[in-house]
N, C-alpha and C positions, 0 to 999 in steps of 0.2 A: 357481415361481420360476426365471427364468432366470438369473440371476447364481450362477456356482458358489460352492459353500458354502467358506466361511471366506477368501473373498476378495471383493474389489470386479472379479474380471474379469469378461468375457461367456463367456456357455456357447458353446465354437467350433462347435457344430453347427447356430447360426445364420447363422455365416458362410458355410457350405456351402450354404441355401438357395439357389436360381438362379429369379430370378425381381428381379420389382420390390419395393423396400423403398419406406418411405417413415415417417419419426418426428415427432414433436412433442413439448415440452415450455410445456406453461403452467402459467401460475397458476389451482390449481384451491380457492383461498381463498374462505371466507365471513366474514360475522359484521356485515357491513352493506349498507345497499340499494345502496352503490352497486358493493360485491363483487357484489352479484347481477345487477345491469345488467351488468357486465361478462362475468358468467357465460354469461347472455343472450344476449350479443350475440358472444359467442368463437366457436362451431359455425361462423358463417359469416364471422370473420373466417381463422381458419386453413382456413378451406377457398378460400376467395382465393387467401392465402398459398400453399398447395398446387399453388391450377392455376395461378400464375403459373409454377411450375417441372415443367407439363406433365404432373401427376401424374397418375395414372388415373384414372376416377371411382368405381373399386371402392375403392380406396385411398384416395379423398379422404371418400367416403360413411361407410368402415370407422372414420378417424379421427376423422370429426367426433361419430359418433355412440356415441363412448367419453368426448367430454369430457364428466365426469359433475361438479359442484361436489363441494367431501370436507366431506361431513358428519359434525358430530363433532371434529373438527380446527382447534386452533388455528393461524391465521394465524401466519406467512406456513408455505405447503403447495403444493407442485408437481405436476402428472402428468404422469408420461414413457408416451407411447401408441407402439407399432410396429408397422407393417402390414405382412407380406408377401402377396402376389399375393389383396388385398381381404380378410384376415383378419388379426380380431388376435391377435399375441404374446406384446407387451408389454402391461399396462395398471397403472402401479404411480403411486401416492402417495410422494410425496418430503418427509416433512414437515420445516419448519426452511429448507425452498428456497425464497428469494426469483425470481420471476420477470419481468420490470418489460413485458415484449413477446413474444409466441408466437415460439417456433426451430421451424423447421419445416425438412425435410430431403426428399429426393426421389431416390433410388442406386439403385446396383447392388448395395452390400451399404450395411447399414444404420446409420446413425450412431449410436454407444451414449456417445459420451463423457461427453456432461451425465450421465447415469444413474452410469455407472463414478466420475465426479469426486462427484457426491455420495452415492458411498458408498463413499469410499474407507476402505480398513481394516472394512467391516462385518464382524459376527460374530454367532455366537447366542449366548445362554446360558440356563441355568434359573435359577428362582425355587420354589426347591418350599418348602411350609408343611407342617412335620410334626409328629402329636402321637402318642398313647400310641397309639393304635386304627389309624394308617397316616398318612396324607398325600396332599397333591394337586400334582405336577408341572407347572410351568408352564413352557411354549419361548416365549422371543421372540426378535427379530433386533436391534441395533442400527437396522436402515432404517427401524423405523417401529415408534410407541409401541403398538401394536395384539398382543395375545396369540395370538402363533400355533398353539398347541396346547397342550391340557392331559389330562393322565393321572391318576389316583389311586388308590391301594389304602386299602381299608376292610377293616379289622380286625375284635376281637370284643370294642369294650370293656365289653359285658357280660359276659362273662366275668372281665376283669380287676375291674369291682365285684363279680359274686361272688366269687372267689376273695378279696376282703379283707373280705366284709361279713357269709359263713353262718353264724352260730358254731357251734362244734360240729365243723363240720366239715373245718373248715381252723387249724390253730391261727396264730398270730402270724408266726413265721418264714417255713413255708408258704406260707400268702396271701401274702407278700410275693415269696419264689421264683418263684411260680404266675404272679405277676402281673408282675415284673422279665422271665421269658421267653418271656411275649406279649408285650413292649414287643418283647422284643429280635428275634422271630420277624416283627413288624411292621414293625422299621425293617431288617429287611435284604430285606422286598420291594421299601420306599420305594429302598431301594443299587442294589436290581437294575434298578430301574424306570428311576433316576437315571442308570443304566451305561449301560442301552441305549440313552436319547435323547440323555445326550452324544455315545456314537457313531454315532448315526444322523445326527447334526446338527454334527458337528467344534466342540460350545462351546469359548469362553473361559475362562467364568466360570458358575461355579456357587454361587446366593445360598440360604443353608437359614436359616430360622426357625421359630418356633413352641416346642413345650414344654422345656424346657429338657433334661430326659430322652431323650424324644426324638431331639433333634440328636443330642446326644453319641452315641446309638447308632446314629444312621445314618452320623452322619462316621466312627467304628470299623467301620462296616460296607462303606464304601465303598473299591475298587480304590484300591493305589497308584499309578496313572496320576493316577487324578481328584483326587487328595489337595492339590494344589498350585495347582487351580482353585476350592478351596471356598473363601466365605468367611461366616462364621458373622453374623448380623443378631441382637444380644439382643433380639430381640422378640416375643410368643406372637401374629402375626398369625391365626393360626387359628381361636384364640377368640374372634376382635373386638377383644380388649383394648389392641392398640397403637394407635399414632397413625398411619392409614395415609399419611397427606403426608411425615408424616417417614421412613417406613419407605422411600417413594420415592425420595426427599431422596437416602439413603442408599445404595440400589440405584444409581440414578443417577451420584452420586457414586463407586461401585464400577465401573461400567461405563469412566466415563472414565481411570479410574486405568489399566484394561488397554488401552482406547487409547493412551495417552499412552505405557506401555511399552513399546507396539509398534512405536511410532516411534524410541524413544530404543532397542530394541535395532537396527530398522535403521540407525540413523545410527553406532550403534559398530560394526557389522560397513562401514560404509563406512570409517568413519575407519582402521580397521585393516588395512585395504587400501591408503587410501592413504597409508600409511607402510610399504609390505611390497611396492615394484614394480608395485603396480595389479593385478598377475596374474589376480586373481580378480575386476577391477571394471572396466567400461568405462567412459567420462566422453564425455560431448557427443554429439549426435545422430550425426555418422559413425560414430562406435562402434557403439553403441547399434544400430544399422539394423545393420552388419556380424555383429555376436553374434545379431539373433534371424535373420538369413539361416542359420546354422549352427545355431540352437535353442539357442544355448548360455546363452541369457539365461535368469538364473532367476527373477529379481524388477526390474522398470523401474521405478525411480525419477524420477515427473515431477512437478520444481517451477514453473518455468514451463513454459506450456504449451504451448510449440510452435508456435502459431498462425501464425507471420508464414514458417512453413516449409512446401514440397510435397514429398511424398513421390510415391511409383508403389507400386499394387497392384496385387500379382499374381495370376492365376488359379490359381495352386499353388504347393508347395513353388518357392524359400523365402518366399511371399507376399510379400516388399514389396521395393524396389529407391530406390536414391537418386535424388534427381532426376537429377543430372547424371551423363553417361554410357550408353553404350549393354547394359548388361548387362543380360541377363535380358529385352530388349526384346521379344521372342516371347511372353511371357508377361504381357506389362502389359495392365490394364483398365482403365486409369485413373488421372490425378493426383487427389488431394483433398490438404486439409488436413494437414498430421503427425500431428495428436490421432487422427482417425478411422485411419488407416492402420498409424499403432503401436502402438493398444489391439486392430485385427482382426490384424493379427501377433502381439501377445503371447496372444490367446485362442489364435490355431492352431497357436501353438506352445506349447502349455501352461506359459504362464509367468505372472506374476501382475504386476499392474500398480499401483501404490500415486505417489500425489498426495501428495506431502509436503511441509513448509516448503524452501524454498530454501537453509538454512544445512546442511542434510543431504548435499545436492549440491556435493561440491568447485570450486575453483575460479569458483564464480557460471556453471559451464556449463547450469544450467537439467533437465538430464536425463543419469543417470545409469543402468546396469543390474550388480547380483549375479550374479558366473557362474555358472552348475553346474561348471566346470573351468578350469584356468588357461590363460591365453591362451598361444599360441605364441612 
């Protein structure tokens, strides 16, 4: 996955590749005869559009060969494909995004704006189903309903039964103590697995379900740094006794809460700076470009998409220049719509870009940036 973890920013290494780039954003929905007919016609339609932009034949072939409809996903769903020098670099489904007509682009650097906008605020989360004999931990990302990975811990349930049931070998207190000890050990292993997967994937949410006693033991064994991300669902999903639809709805609500909280946190940071001389806040396109040029921008906030503006892309630092003026003229590789150039500059300066509601940004400016250090 080329999207940087814990962000909707794009991996900067993709922008450092030289050569031809072609991208396509298309409808990938199925479900009725009309959709199937549109899917059959799509490769030819996209090939024609790319050809009109003088796209190399190798890129056209690579893009069109990747345009498979999405099986098993509810409409609408889109597909985003990026090709570099005839090789598919990205081929990703975007559930929930409706694309009326194919959007294609060919140029000296890739246009990832559609993908970045669709994945604003994306994050990974874990769903752990635990029992007294261990548990399974599933990794998801908010960009797709599909499970990314699963790992499990298998304990020794037969030992717990043995400790409880063999007459004459254990009295009741000893049997219970032995069972509790094995539950604790299994829970510690599950907690270690959750900790490892959380660190590797920068998770923002850990949903825990399963046996009550096992849940409590796992929570107690988790590092303090992860406790704030834990949400417990009172359902024993591991034994199949819970209403799976209700559980999924509960998880979806928890995911939405995390997304909303992230926007609220950004809005609070902006509001705090708006009343503090804006020392750590750039407002408006000109100020944001200046902040990006010095790698001062930490989070670029885009409300209105700035489609009506054009910016200059530079071949090296500072990566972006204002449309007017002669600054860095020797580095200019071309002029493109502001959203494309802004996204590229954001990635190359290791900043994050977030597409937010307009009311997050002061003065109706449409774009702002939270800064790493105060303006001079």
